[in-house]
C-alpha positions as CSV (number, residue, x, y, z in Angstrom):
1,D,-11.5,34.0,24.2
2,L,-7.9,33.1,25.1
3,G,-7.1,31.7,21.7
4,V,-7.4,28.6,19.5
5,N,-6.2,25.2,20.6
6,L,-4.2,23.2,18.0
7,L,-3.1,19.6,18.4
8,V,0.0,19.1,16.3
9,V,2.6,16.4,15.6
10,R,6.2,17.4,15.3
11,V,8.6,15.6,12.9
12,D,12.2,14.9,13.6
13,P,14.2,16.7,10.9
14,Q,16.8,13.9,10.4
15,T,14.7,10.7,10.5
16,K,11.4,12.4,9.4
17,R,9.7,10.5,12.2
18,A,6.6,12.0,13.7
19,A,7.3,11.4,17.4
20,R,5.9,14.3,19.5
21,A,2.3,15.3,19.9
22,S,1.7,18.8,21.4
23,R,-1.0,21.3,22.3
24,L,-0.5,24.8,21.0
25,L,-2.7,27.7,22.3
26,V,-2.6,30.3,19.5
27,V,-4.1,33.8,19.5
28,A,-6.5,34.1,16.6
29,E,-5.2,36.2,13.7
30,S,-1.8,36.4,15.4
31,E,1.4,34.4,15.6
32,T,1.4,34.6,19.3
33,C,1.6,31.3,21.1
34,L,0.3,31.3,24.7
35,A,1.0,27.7,25.5
36,D,3.0,24.8,24.0
37,D,2.4,21.6,26.0
38,L,3.8,18.2,25.2
39,L,1.0,15.7,25.3
40,W,2.8,12.5,24.3
41,E,6.3,11.6,23.1
42,D,6.9,8.1,21.9
43,S,10.6,7.2,22.3
44,N,10.3,4.0,20.2
45,E,12.3,4.8,17.1
46,A,10.1,2.4,15.0
47,A,6.9,4.3,15.9
48,Y,5.1,7.1,14.1
49,L,2.4,9.3,15.6
50,E,-0.8,10.4,13.9
51,L,-3.8,12.4,15.0
52,F,-7.4,11.7,14.1
53,R,-10.7,13.2,15.1
54,T,-13.6,10.8,15.6
55,K,-16.6,11.1,13.3
56,D,-18.8,12.5,16.1
57,Q,-16.2,15.1,16.9
58,H,-16.1,13.9,20.5
59,C,-12.5,13.0,20.7
60,V,-9.1,13.4,19.1
61,L,-7.2,10.1,18.9
62,M,-3.4,10.1,19.0
63,S,-2.2,6.9,17.4
64,S,1.3,5.5,17.6
65,N,2.1,2.8,15.1
66,T,5.0,0.6,14.2
67,K,4.7,-2.0,11.4
68,D,3.0,-4.4,13.8
69,T,2.0,-2.7,17.0
70,S,-0.3,0.2,17.9
71,E,-1.1,2.3,20.9
72,V,-3.9,5.0,21.1
73,H,-4.3,7.9,23.5
74,V,-7.5,10.0,23.8
75,V,-8.2,13.7,24.2
76,R,-11.8,14.8,24.7
77,C,-12.7,17.7,22.4
78,D,-15.3,19.1,24.9
79,D,-12.7,19.4,27.7
80,H,-11.9,23.0,28.6
81,F,-8.3,23.8,27.6
82,S,-6.6,26.7,29.2
83,A,-3.1,28.1,29.2
84,K,-2.5,26.8,32.7
85,E,-4.4,23.5,32.3
86,P,-3.3,21.4,29.3
87,P,-5.7,18.7,27.9
88,I,-6.1,15.5,29.8
89,V,-4.7,12.6,27.9
90,K,-5.8,9.0,28.6
91,Q,-4.6,5.8,27.2
92,L,-7.3,3.9,25.3
93,L,-5.6,0.4,25.5
94,R,-2.1,-0.3,26.6
95,R,0.5,-1.3,24.0
96,C,0.8,-5.1,23.4
97,E,3.7,-6.2,21.2
98,G,2.4,-7.5,17.9
99,V,-1.1,-6.1,18.3
100,E,-2.5,-3.4,16.0
101,Y,-5.7,-1.5,16.7
102,F,-7.6,1.7,15.8
103,A,-10.9,3.1,17.0
104,E,-14.0,5.2,16.4
105,H,-16.5,6.7,18.9
106,R,-20.3,6.8,19.1
107,D,-22.7,7.5,21.9
108,G,-20.2,7.0,24.8
109,V,-18.7,3.8,23.3
110,F,-15.4,3.3,21.5
111,Y,-15.6,0.8,18.7
112,I,-12.2,-0.8,18.4
113,V,-10.8,-2.6,15.4
114,S,-8.1,-4.9,16.7
115,N,-6.2,-8.0,15.6
116,H,-5.3,-9.4,19.1
117,E,-7.6,-12.4,18.4
118,R,-8.2,-12.5,14.7
119,K,-5.1,-11.4,12.7
120,D,-7.2,-9.8,10.0
121,F,-9.1,-7.8,12.7
122,S,-12.4,-8.1,14.5
123,I,-14.5,-5.4,16.2
124,Y,-14.9,-4.8,19.9
125,R,-16.7,-2.3,22.2
126,L,-15.3,-0.4,25.2
127,E,-17.3,1.9,27.4
128,E,-15.9,5.4,27.5
129,G,-15.6,5.4,31.3
130,L,-13.1,2.5,31.1
131,I,-10.4,4.4,29.1
132,G,-7.3,5.0,31.2
133,N,-7.8,1.7,33.0
134,P,-4.6,-0.4,32.8
135,N,-6.8,-3.5,32.5
136,A,-9.0,-2.1,29.7
137,W,-8.2,-5.1,27.4
138,S,-10.1,-7.4,29.8
139,Y,-13.2,-5.2,29.5
140,L,-13.5,-5.4,25.7
141,E,-16.8,-6.8,24.5
142,H,-16.6,-8.7,21.2
143,F,-18.9,-7.0,18.7
144,F,-18.4,-8.5,15.3
145,T,-16.2,-10.8,13.2
146,P,-15.9,-9.9,9.5
147,P,-17.0,-12.7,7.2
148,G,-14.7,-15.1,5.4
149,G,-11.1,-14.0,5.0
150,M,-12.0,-10.3,4.9
151,H,-9.0,-8.1,6.1
152,V,-10.2,-4.8,7.5
153,T,-8.2,-1.7,6.5
154,D,-10.6,1.1,7.5
155,A,-13.8,1.8,9.4
156,D,-16.4,4.5,9.7
157,V,-19.3,5.0,12.1
158,V,-22.5,6.7,11.0
159,N,-26.1,6.8,12.2
160,G,-26.7,3.3,13.7
161,W,-24.1,1.6,11.6
162,M,-20.4,0.7,11.5
163,V,-19.0,0.4,8.0
164,L,-15.9,-1.7,7.4
165,Y,-13.7,-1.4,4.4
166,G,-11.2,-4.1,3.3
167,H,-10.5,-6.9,0.9
168,D,-10.7,-10.7,0.7
169,A,-8.6,-12.7,-1.8
170,A,-7.6,-9.4,-3.5
171,A,-11.3,-8.4,-4.0
172,P,-12.6,-5.2,-2.4
173,R,-15.2,-5.4,0.3
174,I,-17.6,-3.1,2.2
175,C,-19.3,-4.7,5.2
176,A,-22.0,-2.8,7.0
177,V,-22.8,-3.8,10.6
178,P,-25.7,-2.4,12.6
179,L,-24.7,-1.0,16.0
180,S,-28.0,-2.3,17.4
181,S,-26.8,-5.9,17.0
182,M,-25.2,-5.8,20.4
183,K,-28.5,-4.7,22.0
184,S,-30.3,-7.6,20.2
185,R,-27.9,-10.1,21.7
186,A,-28.3,-8.7,25.1
187,D,-32.1,-8.8,24.9
188,P,-33.4,-11.7,22.8
189,S,-37.0,-10.4,23.3
190,A,-36.3,-7.1,21.6
191,A,-37.6,-6.4,18.1
192,A,-35.6,-7.8,15.3
193,S,-32.9,-5.4,14.2
194,P,-31.1,-5.1,10.8
195,T,-28.3,-7.6,10.1
196,W,-24.9,-7.1,8.7
197,F,-24.4,-7.4,5.0
198,L,-21.7,-7.0,2.2
199,A,-22.3,-4.2,-0.2
200,D,-23.0,-5.2,-3.8
201,L,-20.0,-3.6,-5.5
202,P,-19.7,-3.0,-9.3
203,S,-17.0,-5.6,-9.7
204,G,-14.8,-8.0,-7.8
205,V,-11.8,-6.5,-9.5
206,G,-10.8,-3.0,-8.6
207,S,-10.5,-0.8,-5.5
208,V,-12.8,1.1,-3.2
209,E,-12.0,4.5,-1.8
210,P,-14.2,5.7,1.1
211,G,-15.8,9.1,0.6
212,V,-15.5,11.9,3.2
213,N,-19.0,11.2,4.5
214,P,-18.9,14.1,7.0
215,E,-22.5,13.7,8.4
216,H,-22.3,11.2,11.3
217,S,-26.1,11.2,11.4
218,S,-26.5,10.0,7.8
219,E,-28.0,6.6,6.9
220,A,-26.0,6.5,3.6
221,I,-22.3,6.5,2.7
222,R,-20.5,7.3,-0.5
223,F,-17.5,5.6,-2.0
224,T,-15.5,5.7,-5.2
225,F,-14.9,2.5,-7.2
226,R,-12.0,2.2,-9.6
227,S,-10.8,-0.6,-11.8
228,P,-8.4,-1.0,-14.8
229,L,-11.3,-0.2,-17.0
230,E,-13.2,2.3,-14.7
231,S,-11.6,5.7,-14.1
232,G,-13.7,6.4,-11.0
233,S,-17.4,6.1,-10.4
234,T,-19.0,7.5,-7.3
235,H,-21.7,5.4,-5.6
236,E,-24.0,5.8,-2.6
237,L,-24.8,2.9,-0.3
238,N,-28.1,3.1,1.6
239,L,-27.4,1.3,4.8
240,R,-31.1,0.7,5.6
241,T,-32.2,-0.7,2.2
242,K,-28.7,-2.1,1.1
243,D,-29.1,-0.4,-2.3
244,V,-26.1,0.9,-4.2
245,T,-26.8,3.8,-6.4
246,L,-24.6,5.2,-9.1
247,I,-24.1,9.0,-8.4
248,S,-21.6,10.0,-11.1
249,Q,-19.4,8.4,-13.7
250,R,-16.9,9.7,-16.2
251,Q,-18.3,9.5,-19.8
252,W,-15.8,9.0,-22.6
253,N,-16.0,11.1,-25.7
254,P,-18.0,9.1,-28.3
255,N,-15.5,10.3,-31.0
256,S,-12.5,8.8,-29.1
257,G,-13.0,5.5,-30.7
258,L,-12.6,3.8,-27.3
259,N,-14.8,0.8,-26.7
260,L,-14.2,-0.6,-23.2
261,N,-16.5,-3.6,-24.0
262,A,-13.7,-4.8,-26.3
263,F,-11.6,-5.7,-23.2
264,S,-12.1,-8.2,-20.5
265,C,-11.1,-7.8,-16.8
266,E,-10.8,-10.8,-14.6
267,R,-9.0,-12.4,-11.7
268,V,-7.4,-15.7,-12.1
269,E,-5.1,-17.8,-10.1
270,Y,-1.8,-19.6,-10.9
271,A,0.0,-22.3,-9.0
272,A,3.3,-21.3,-7.4
273,R,6.0,-23.9,-7.3
274,D,5.1,-24.9,-3.7
275,G,1.5,-25.5,-4.7
276,E,0.1,-22.2,-3.3
277,M,-2.5,-20.5,-5.6
278,V,-1.6,-16.9,-6.2
279,P,-4.2,-14.3,-7.4
280,L,-3.4,-12.6,-10.7
281,T,-5.5,-9.8,-12.2
282,L,-5.7,-9.9,-16.0
283,V,-6.9,-7.3,-18.5
284,R,-6.8,-8.0,-22.3
285,R,-8.6,-7.7,-25.5
286,R,-11.5,-10.1,-26.1
287,D,-10.5,-10.5,-29.7
288,T,-6.8,-11.2,-29.8
289,A,-6.6,-12.6,-33.4
290,S,-5.1,-9.4,-34.9
291,F,-2.3,-9.5,-32.3
292,A,-1.8,-13.2,-32.1
293,S,1.9,-13.2,-33.1
294,E,3.0,-10.2,-30.9
295,R,1.2,-10.7,-27.6
296,P,3.0,-8.0,-25.5
297,C,2.2,-7.9,-21.8
298,L,2.9,-5.5,-19.0
299,L,3.1,-7.3,-15.6
300,H,3.0,-5.3,-12.3
301,V,4.4,-6.5,-9.0
302,Y,4.8,-5.2,-5.5
303,G,4.5,-7.7,-2.6
304,A,5.5,-5.8,0.5
305,Y,4.2,-4.3,3.8
306,G,1.0,-6.2,3.6
307,S,-0.3,-3.7,1.1
308,C,-2.6,-4.7,-1.8
309,L,-1.3,-4.2,-5.3
310,V,-4.4,-2.3,-6.6
311,P,-5.2,-2.8,-10.3
312,D,-6.1,0.8,-10.6
313,F,-7.1,2.9,-13.6
314,R,-4.2,4.5,-15.6
315,P,-4.7,6.4,-18.9
316,E,-1.5,5.0,-20.3
317,H,-2.9,1.5,-19.8
318,L,-5.7,2.2,-22.2
319,A,-3.1,3.3,-24.8
320,L,-1.4,-0.1,-24.4
321,L,-4.6,-2.1,-24.5
322,R,-5.6,-0.4,-27.8
323,R,-2.2,-1.5,-29.2
324,G,-2.8,-5.1,-28.4
325,W,-1.1,-5.3,-25.0
326,S,-2.3,-7.3,-22.1
327,L,-2.0,-6.1,-18.5
328,A,-1.4,-8.2,-15.5
329,W,-1.0,-7.7,-11.7
330,A,0.7,-10.5,-9.8
331,H,-0.5,-10.4,-6.2
332,V,2.5,-12.2,-4.8
333,R,3.1,-13.1,-1.1
334,G,4.4,-10.3,1.0
335,G,1.4,-8.2,0.0
336,G,-1.9,-8.1,1.9
337,E,-4.3,-9.5,-0.7
338,R,-5.1,-12.5,1.5
339,G,-4.6,-10.9,4.8
340,H,-2.0,-11.2,7.5
341,A,-0.9,-14.7,6.6
342,W,-0.2,-13.6,3.0
343,H,2.0,-10.8,4.2
344,A,3.8,-13.0,6.7
345,A,4.6,-15.6,4.0
346,G,6.6,-13.0,2.1
347,R,8.4,-10.8,4.7
348,Q,11.7,-11.0,6.5
349,L,13.2,-14.5,6.2
350,N,10.4,-15.5,3.8
351,K,11.0,-12.6,1.4
352,S,12.4,-14.8,-1.3
353,R,8.9,-16.2,-1.7
354,S,7.9,-12.9,-3.3
355,V,10.6,-13.3,-5.9
356,L,9.7,-16.9,-6.7
357,D,6.0,-16.0,-7.0
358,L,6.9,-13.4,-9.5
359,A,8.9,-15.8,-11.5
360,D,6.0,-18.3,-11.5
361,A,3.6,-15.6,-12.7
362,M,5.9,-14.9,-15.6
363,R,6.0,-18.6,-16.5
364,F,2.2,-18.7,-16.3
365,L,1.7,-15.8,-18.7
366,L,4.2,-17.3,-21.2
367,A,2.8,-20.8,-20.9
368,R,-0.8,-19.6,-21.5
369,A,0.4,-17.5,-24.5
370,I,-0.9,-14.4,-22.8
371,A,2.6,-13.0,-23.4
372,A,4.9,-13.9,-26.2
373,P,8.6,-14.8,-25.5
374,G,10.6,-11.5,-25.5
375,A,7.4,-9.4,-25.2
376,L,6.9,-9.5,-21.4
377,C,7.7,-6.2,-19.6
378,V,7.7,-6.2,-15.8
379,K,7.1,-3.1,-13.8
380,A,7.7,-2.4,-10.1
381,A,8.0,0.6,-7.8
382,S,9.6,1.4,-4.4
383,A,9.7,-1.8,-2.3
384,G,8.5,-3.8,-5.3
385,G,11.9,-2.9,-6.8
386,L,13.6,-5.4,-4.4
387,T,11.4,-8.2,-5.7
388,L,12.0,-7.3,-9.4
389,G,15.6,-6.5,-8.9
390,A,16.3,-9.8,-7.2
391,L,14.6,-11.6,-10.0
392,L,16.7,-9.8,-12.6
393,N,19.8,-11.1,-10.9
394,S,18.8,-14.7,-11.9
395,R,20.1,-15.5,-15.4
396,D,17.2,-17.9,-16.2
397,D,14.5,-15.5,-14.9
398,A,16.0,-12.4,-16.5
399,A,16.0,-14.3,-19.9
400,M,12.1,-14.5,-19.8
401,I,11.8,-10.6,-19.7
402,G,11.9,-8.4,-22.7
403,A,12.1,-5.2,-20.7
404,A,11.8,-3.9,-17.1
405,I,10.6,-0.6,-15.5
406,M,11.7,0.2,-11.9
407,E,10.4,3.4,-10.4
408,V,12.2,4.8,-7.3
409,P,13.2,1.2,-6.5
410,F,14.5,0.0,-3.1
411,V,17.5,-1.8,-4.5
412,D,20.4,-1.2,-2.2
413,T,18.6,-2.9,0.7
414,L,21.5,-4.0,2.8
415,T,23.2,-0.5,2.9
416,G,19.9,1.2,3.6
417,M,18.9,-1.2,6.5
418,L,22.4,-0.9,8.0
419,D,22.0,2.9,8.5
420,P,19.5,3.7,11.3
421,S,19.9,7.5,10.6
422,L,18.0,7.1,7.3
423,P,14.3,7.8,7.5
424,L,12.2,4.6,8.0
425,T,15.1,2.2,8.6
426,V,14.3,1.3,12.2
427,H,10.6,1.5,11.4
428,E,11.1,-1.2,8.7
429,Y,13.0,-3.8,10.7
430,A,9.7,-5.6,11.1
431,E,9.4,-5.9,7.3
432,W,12.9,-6.7,6.2
433,G,14.7,-7.7,9.4
434,D,17.4,-6.1,11.4
435,P,20.8,-6.7,9.7
436,C,22.6,-6.4,13.0
437,E,21.3,-9.9,13.6
438,T,23.3,-12.4,11.6
439,H,20.5,-14.5,10.1
440,H,18.7,-11.3,8.9
441,E,21.9,-9.9,7.5
442,V,22.6,-13.0,5.5
443,N,19.0,-13.1,4.2
444,I,19.0,-9.4,3.2
445,R,22.4,-9.7,1.5
446,S,21.2,-12.7,-0.5
447,L,18.3,-10.7,-1.9
448,S,19.5,-7.1,-2.1
449,P,19.6,-6.4,-5.9
450,Y,22.8,-4.3,-5.7
451,E,24.7,-7.0,-3.8
452,N,24.0,-9.7,-6.3
453,V,24.4,-8.2,-9.8
454,G,25.6,-10.8,-12.2
455,S,27.6,-10.8,-15.4
456,H,24.7,-12.2,-17.5
457,R,22.7,-10.2,-20.0
458,Y,20.1,-8.0,-18.4
459,P,16.9,-6.9,-20.3
460,P,16.6,-3.3,-21.3
461,L,16.0,-1.5,-18.0
462,Y,14.5,1.9,-17.2
463,M,15.0,3.2,-13.6
464,S,14.0,6.4,-12.0
465,C,15.0,8.2,-8.8
466,A,14.3,11.5,-7.1
467,E,16.6,14.0,-5.5
468,A,14.3,14.8,-2.6
469,D,13.2,11.2,-2.0
470,A,13.2,10.5,1.8
471,R,12.1,6.9,1.4
472,V,14.5,5.6,-1.3
473,P,17.6,7.8,-1.6
474,A,18.6,8.6,-5.1
475,W,21.9,6.9,-4.7
476,M,20.3,3.5,-4.5
477,P,19.1,3.3,-8.1
478,M,22.2,5.2,-9.2
479,K,24.5,2.6,-7.7
480,L,22.5,-0.3,-9.2
481,A,22.6,1.2,-12.7
482,A,26.3,1.8,-12.5
483,R,27.0,-1.8,-11.3
484,I,24.8,-3.5,-14.0
485,R,26.7,-1.4,-16.6
486,A,30.1,-2.2,-15.1
487,R,29.5,-6.0,-14.9
488,S,28.0,-6.5,-18.3
489,P,29.8,-8.9,-20.7
490,Q,30.6,-5.9,-22.9
491,Y,32.6,-4.3,-20.1
492,L,34.2,-7.5,-18.8
493,G,35.3,-9.0,-22.1
494,S,38.8,-8.6,-23.6
495,G,39.2,-5.3,-25.5
496,S,36.1,-3.9,-23.8
497,G,35.8,-0.7,-21.9
498,A,35.5,3.0,-22.8
499,R,38.0,2.8,-25.6
500,S,36.2,0.0,-27.5
501,R,32.8,1.6,-27.0
502,R,34.1,4.8,-28.5
503,H,35.2,2.8,-31.6
504,G,31.9,1.1,-31.8
505,A,33.1,-2.3,-30.6
506,T,30.3,-4.8,-29.9
507,D,30.0,-8.5,-29.0
508,S,27.3,-11.1,-29.4
509,L,25.8,-10.4,-26.0
510,G,25.7,-6.7,-26.4
511,E,25.9,-3.9,-23.8
512,P,23.0,-3.6,-21.3
513,S,20.5,-0.8,-22.1
514,V,20.1,0.9,-18.7
515,V,18.3,4.2,-18.7
516,L,18.3,6.1,-15.4
517,H,16.4,9.4,-14.9
518,C,16.7,11.5,-11.8
519,A,13.9,13.9,-11.1
520,E,13.8,16.9,-8.7
521,G,10.7,15.7,-6.7
522,G,10.1,13.2,-4.0
523,H,9.1,9.6,-3.7
524,A,5.6,10.0,-5.1
525,G,6.8,11.6,-8.3
526,A,5.5,14.7,-10.1
527,A,2.6,16.4,-8.5
528,D,1.3,18.2,-11.6
529,W,-0.2,16.8,-14.8
530,H,2.5,17.8,-17.1
531,G,5.2,16.3,-14.9
532,R,3.3,13.1,-14.6
533,T,2.9,12.9,-18.4
534,E,6.6,13.3,-18.8
535,E,7.3,10.5,-16.4
536,I,4.9,8.2,-18.3
537,G,6.6,9.1,-21.6
538,R,10.1,8.3,-20.3
539,A,9.0,4.9,-18.9
540,Y,6.9,3.7,-21.8
541,V,8.3,5.3,-25.0
């Protein structure tokens, strides 16, 4: 009767950091606020707060996360909130440096996904009565270890089951674990209970997006599967029978002339120069005879933050495939395709490994005649721009590329990481290193694309930036474009400069073709279909 309780997170206007969680008591159908109580403020400048409600609607979880450390506080939804008595907040598990965890709740038990023992996460149980205990870590009960090298990225709890989402060697995984397995271990004489299993997914190449699955009492979950050749099919997994049923799938117009069976989609591996086998997703025509001499190829790269480079469906990719192009995704180190170790092998002082892996992927495509010399285009976005930009600064590696596309690229890395007032800078010390430390400053300077622009010939380059981008300021791509143009042989040679260009002067090396487009939006690009179509046209035409 007193109003509606809202739990909110407030964002710092300068750094865009979500740092303060509060309770607002708001009068319904009015702007009157009866109470505004601070529940938790994290002073760690590298941490961001998020709010989640558990599937059973029993708790709201306030999660503070840096790149490698987590802390969760709990507010019970059934507690009585009044203007005079703010919600009771309890710590789920104390913060431990380098340990990440998140949680779900079911029947008085928290199911905690943590990497304090297994870097790619295992599952633990904690009785609800133990939250707030400073020694709660010692009361954790090990519940389940995911199979093989599966890295867990998300989890859901429904009727009698915990469903884990993740990947193993760049392949998507769904692992279902019965909650009754703990009871069976405690009582061997109990009736046999279901065992865990991996869902039979449509393909090992692609991505899985969990559905909303709002019913916590359901015995089935839905998910969407996408791949370079699948625009999005919805499936239902029956947890009791293990059956996966197709619910819906987009059907192509039979008059479109599109035959997806004419293309193959596979994951291969190539040897990096240090002997490590690196996954590479490859999509191409089965019959390449008609395009044998051209063999154009578009290679995607990212390799940062422990994120998987997802070989997703893009309409523009189909247009390229129909014109004889091959598509490739290099899952270089620094990404998360093979879990925590894969990320660690390409971050901070090891970041150069991402660049070398990309160069080796290019050599693999050329050596196997998947791409013809001069017909290889490399595309990267955001943090992937550092990897591609650093590679372009190598004369020999740049010579292998026919063209490059860099969307909102993080290319003035040193300047960005030296300014803690920029959004995300402090948060990302764990990824790139703190340049206030000499060894990290030297490493960042050696890789930052802007700091290392050469005077050699660069391939035709398209770059984009966005005026309202809070992640990669527009001045980063602008500075790189200006420096590449200014250091080209055309500019540096005798008789070069604005005057000679006006009179049509050229030399054997030519002037670099650097196209830079600045949009009005943010980091994610256009939000509407027409704007997105224009972005695609600028990059590919």
